[in-house]
N, C-alpha and C positions, 0 to 999 in steps of 0.2 A: 518428555523425554524418554526415553525409554531403556531401562534397567540391566537390558538384553545383551549379553557381554558379546554375542554371533551378530550382532547389529552391526553392518557396514556403514557409516555417516554417510562416507565420504564415497561410493557404488554407483551413485549419477555422474559422477564426476570423472570422464576420462582418463584428464590426470594422475587423480590422486587413486585411481582402479593403476594407473603403469607405476606406479613406484612404490603400490605396497607390493606388488608382482616382482619387483626388482629386489622392495628390499626382507620380502621373505621367503624368496629362491637361495638355494644351498648351493654352497660352494663358489667358486669366483664370480665377480661381474657379469653380468647378463649386456656386452658391451652396447649390437643390439638397438634391445629397450632404453639404452642408457643414452646412445643416441635421437630414438624416436620421443623422449619426453624434455632430448636440448632442441632438439626443433619445434616440436612445438609452442615447451615454453616462451621459444625465442619467436616465434609465427602467430604465436594467437592463434594457436591452434591451426591455420588455415594455410601452413606447411609452402607457403612463398611468402618471397622481400618482395615490401614496395621500395621502389629506386626514391633514393636518398637526393631527396631536395643537391644543385647542384652548390647552390650558396651555402646552400650548412653541411656540407662536406670538405669544398674551400675553406669554409671557416674554423672547421676544428681541425685540419691540415694544420692549419696557422697557429693555431694552437697546442696543435701535438708537441715540438720545441721546446715551447714555455714549461711544460707539462713535466715532460722529460727534465726541466733544467732543475723546476724545487720540489724533486724526485730523488735527481743524486744532491742537490744540496743538504738539501732536509736528514734524506737518511745514509747516505753517504755509497749509498747501492751507486753500482754500476748502472747503466742500459745497454739498449742493443745502436743507441745513436752514438756512443763512443764519448 
């Protein structure tokens, strides 16, 4: 490991480079960079989303109201489902 403070250990990883640029900038957050980083992270760098298996989607749709009920009961917060 080098003791050179100018060395950038994550320079070969685009995601970390983009994050470093976003954090190093002066002034307001650059929303385009933040959006690109979020999309790249969510899609594993492919910028395309895979189709969700219909049975998985239906299963999650059935579990969502149950999770919503638990959140409301545990936290006392109101949720979007009313």
